[in-house]
C-alpha positions, 0 to 999 in steps of 0.5 A: 600509152597502154601495154598489154604484151603477153597476156594470153588475150583471146578477145579484147573487151568492148570497154577498151573502145572507150579509151578515146584519148589513147595514143599508143596501144601495145597488144603483141604476143597474145592470141587475138584474131579479131577486134571489137566492133567499135575499135575504129573509134580510137582515132587518136591512136598513133602507135598500134602493135599486134605482133605475134597474134592470130589474125588471118584477116586484116581487121576493117576497124583499123582502116578507121584509125587515120592518125596511125603512124606505126602499125605492126602486124608482124608474126600473124597469118594475114593472107591479104591486105585490103585495097583501102589500106591507102586510107591510112595516109599518115602511116610511116612504119608498117610491119607485115613480116612473117605472114602468109601474104602472096600479093600486095594491093596496088593502093599501097603505092599511094602510101607515100608517108611510108618510111619503114615497110617490112615484108620479109618472110611471106609468100609474095611473088610480085610487087605492084607496078608503081611500088618504086614510087614510095618516095620516103622509103627512097630517101631514108627508109627501111624496106625488107623483102627477103625470104619471099619467092619474088620473081617480079622483080627478082630478089637480086633487083630488090637487094639494090633497094627501092631505087633499083625496084623503080628502075626495073619497073620503069624499064619493064613498062617501057620494054617487053616482059620476058621470062627466062627459066634458067637455074644454076646446078652446082657439083661439089665434092672432094677431088677425084669424087667424079664431079666432072665425069658425072657432069659429062654423063648428065649433059652428054648422056654418054660415058666421058670419064675424066683422067686425073691430070684433066681434073677440074681446077677452079670452076667449069661452067657448061650449059645443059638443055634438059629437053624442056623449057628449063635451061641449066647452067652446070657449075663443076667446082674444083675440089681441092681446098685451095679453090674453096675461096672461089665458092662464095662467087658461085654458091648462090640462093635459088640453085640446085646442088649435087654433092658427089661422094666416092662410094668405092673409097668411102669409109665411115671415118672419112665422112667429115672430110668427104661429106661433112665439110661440104654439108657445112659449106652449103648450109652456111652459104645457102641455107634451105637449099636442095642437095642431091647426094650422088654416090659415085664409082659404084662400078668398083664395088662388087658387093651390093650389101656394101654399097647399101650400107655405105649409102645408109651410113652417109644418110644417117650421119647427115641426119645426125648433123642436121639434128646437132645443128638444130640442137645448137640453134636451140641452145643459142635461142634459149640463151638469147631468150633468157637475156631478152626476158631480162631486158623486158623486165627492165622495161627497156625497148632499146635494150631488147632490140639486139637480142630480138634481132638475133633471136629472129635470125636464129629462128629463121635459120631453124626454119631453113634446113638443107633439103637432102635427097637419098644417096643415088648410087651411080657410075659414069663409066660405060653403061651409066648405071644410076645416072638416069635416076639422078637425072629424073630426080633433078627434073622432079625437084625443079617442078617446085617453082616456089623453091626455084623462083628463077624459073619464073623470073620476069625481066625486061627484054632489054635486060635479058638482051644485055645479059646475052651480049655480055656473055658473048664477050667471054670468048674474048681474051680481055679480062674486062670491058670498060663501063663506057663499052658496057653502056654502049652495049646497053644502048644497042639493046635499047637501054638508054637510062643510066639508072636502068643500066646501073640497075641491070648490071647490078642485078647481073652482078648479084646473080653471079652472071658478071662481076661489077664492083661499083663501090670500088673506086679502082674497079668501078669502071670495069665490068667482068663478063666472065667470073670464071676468068677471075678463078684463073687468078686463084689457079695461078696464085694459090698452089698446094704444091709449092715445091713444083711451082717454085722450081728451076724447071718451071719456065715461068722463073727462067730468069731467076737462079735457084738460090733466089727462087728458094728465097722467094718460096721461103718468104712466101711460106714463112711471111706470106710475101710475094712481089708484084713481079713474081705475081706477074711471073706466076700468071705469065701464061694468062691473058689477064696479065695484060691488065696486071694493075687490074689483077692486083686491084681484084686481089685487094677487093677479094681480100686475098692480100694487102700491100706491104711497104718495102724495107731492107728485109724485103729488099734482101729477099727479092732485090730492089728490082722485084717491085711492090710486096704483097702479103697473102695471109692464106700462105702463112705457116709460121707461129707467133713471133718470139716477141709475142710474150714480151709485147703482149704479156699474159698478165695485163699490166696494172696501169692498163685495161683490156677490151676483148670481143669476137665470135665463136663458130662451132664446128665450122669456119668458112674457108678463107674467112680469117685470112680475109679478115686479116686483110680487111683490117689493114686500113685500120691499123699501122705497124703489124706482125702476122702469123698463120693464126694472128696479127699483132698491130698498133693503131697510133700508140694503142696495141691491137691483136686479132687471133684465131684459136681452136678448142678441140672437144670430144664427142661428148662436147666436153673440152678435151684439150686447151686452146690450140693453134691450127696445124694448117689452113686446111684443118678438118674441124670436128662438129663439137670443136669451137673456133674463136675469132678474137679481137683485143686491145690494151691501153692506159686505164684512161683511154677506154673510149679510144680503145673502143674507137680502135676495136669496133671497126675491126669487129665491123669488118668481121661482121661483114664477112660473117654476113656473107655466110647467112647460115653460119651459126656463130655467137658474138661475145665480150669477155669479162674485163675482170676475168681478163685482168685477174684470171690470165689462165683459166675460164673467162666469163663472156657476155653476149655480144648484144651488150655492145648495142645496149643503151649506156647502163646507168651504173658505172660498175658491173659485177663479174658473173664469174666471181660469185658477186664479189668482184666488179669492173668498170662498165665502160669496158663492155659498153662503148656507149657508156665509154663515150658518155664518160668521155663526153662528161670528162671532156673540158667544155669549150664555148667562146662567144664575143662580149654582147653576142647572141647565144643559141639556147639549144647550146645551153643545158639548164636555166640557172646562171651559167659560168663557162671557162672558155679555155683562155682567161675569158669567163662568160657569165650567162644569165637567162631570162625565160618566157613560156612559149605555147607556139614554140619550135618544138611543137612543129618538129617532125619525127625526122626533126626529133631524130636530128635533135637527138643526134645534135645531143650526141644521143644517136643510140636512141634515134631508132627507138624514137623513130619506131615510136613515131615521136614528134615534137608535140610528143617530145614536149609532153615527156617526163623522166618516167616516159623517157625511161619507158622509151628505153632511155635508161641512163639518167644523164641522157634523160636529163640532157633530153629533158633540159634541151627540150625545155630550152626549145619550149621557151623563148630565152634571152641571155645577158652575156658578160665577159670577165 
């Protein structure tokens, strides 16, 4: 093995070509653009890394290295992969991300040994036919294709994995290929900012102003034929915050967006609410997208200079937001680079993985700023002042087909026909069609393969054309042809004027007396509770209530509510006839319960420890994110108490708390107020404010491993929700346990969240960085892997074998006489007799076998590194303590386990077993 990372090498000396026995060569982060002529003679190479160099042409010498299993050209400027690449037929891991590739050779489809293929961040528009035949990637591989302008197949197909790609290519070969040039155009903005009137003006080219009572609630979709080949689907979003939770269904990549601002009422101080929050939503949900700015109602502004100054102020403040966003990314990257450098100094590849991944994510975000136009001042009133200029800009922007791959997407005609047939069902009153009915429609348009039908429906779901939740057992048999009909649920259930809704004048509640209705409203606002019957009443005018069970399943799928067991208290509110109760966290307005300080005292009891982790979001929190988290954690906890900014719960006998806090800061970025509660769920958050979503658990000091098993699933639910917002800037953290226990009030040091993915540290104690090196805490309180290791070490081993039975040598660690207490009065004395075996089992182990071997030792955290390095049995057998440390196995206990278990496989072992 030879490591030459970060040595500023421009050329590689010819003498390196004499290292004929070299198996691993690491040359990343240099300035190489070519290789010595005889480099191809290093035929023993199995692992070769050229990441982050300056290669523009793929070096032909590499094609001679036929024993390569890992090849990394990530972060170069490669423009083409040679057709002869299939000569590397043993290659398993191929890293080609962050290059300038526009296509792939057909021969890559013959590289059937590939299990890992990274192609993200290139300019690839089409995958070669037969790409789906890469069988090893199908079984247990890692294919990455994001950030490519793919149109054949579309990225939404690729998101389904290589099996979906295979089904697409199979159907494309069987059917006729068709191009469907269609782009989504969304209009967003505050209520009464003129979105619907502007939509009418653009599509109809006449003034059709919308009255206030006719304003959009939810989403309205209208097709627009621009006169050319391009078809636009115009999505007009309701502006009130109560509808923001629907946006995640419709704000998708590859769309064009118009942000409307009412110039007549605009004031500089209104920018955060009228413009800034929409910039945040778009940037977090669809980073890198095009946004056209429409300044509406200019017919109500008489002074041209006032109009110009308002447009200029909006543009300047957006520029400032963009700059601050980049500064925040840079700040996070500096912090991550510092941690990454520390990990590299420890020579631990596995400890670098979490930091390197996060750094890549931040660099990716920095490269994808929102693309804003100037403000187009216009009026949708008679004369349509400025509307034609905006219309021309829309058509001009759409000429950039690389930014809108949907204009070139290639589909099997059968898929396009299925889309048309499903869209035609939107006229029906039924909320969904059954899977069997969908299959029948598919067969009518020529789709017969079940896999092709599933892939086509999955593609349409990811495009937002239909909805189909294939992973949800309650919903998988239902296909929803009209996603807008789902918004009807939001319109019916989420009201910002609860006084008028829960009124005796509302015919929906004609069977309820005033006192009972007041109790329902009070319970909704204080406890977030609605009964199934009341939900039915709220949606009584909607045809979807013909499928009321389905509506409830949808609400649970979206994470809007969770079922609450009936109790005397809920029966007292609703009466026993009102049915199952559901809690909607988004309606909660109450503060922490009075029992909060007693159940969860600020000072941690001496006999307990606390684990606290979470995420900090700066300046923006996606609408409904915290409320959906409160629903998502429900399966992971038992008894719980909710309020608008938190949940106290239990998991067995362990306490759990989930909280949202807001730290208000001044313009300078310095904290001007202590942590506070949100005043309402519609708070406007300032750019320098910080929102913490925190998960905490406490238990006896001996229960640390159980604490991790309780809290990590909650963290996983939060991570899944954050992944729905790819442009959101957030940082994970783990709070210092010493600070938590000894500094109940004041600043607490936070470790980067990547510490959770680190290998188990060797040290059983760590220093508290906030103490100046004078205080320590147990490492297991910030390292779940360390906690698991300690739990395994402390666990009493149990192994019972009958007298004279055979004992598998893989179950025995070490070669000395072993005495094991089996848990009864039986003691087994095993005396091993070992015989060296050159043709042992380990010599025949594949890379996959080594992975299973590590998993059998409960050392799963090392499998990824071993797989990336291509470690098979022969390599494993040659490893010593130093080699394992170089591989990133920092924990000496882990190294000992691996070495002893490997040694057991390298010999033939027999045991004399005596029972006493």
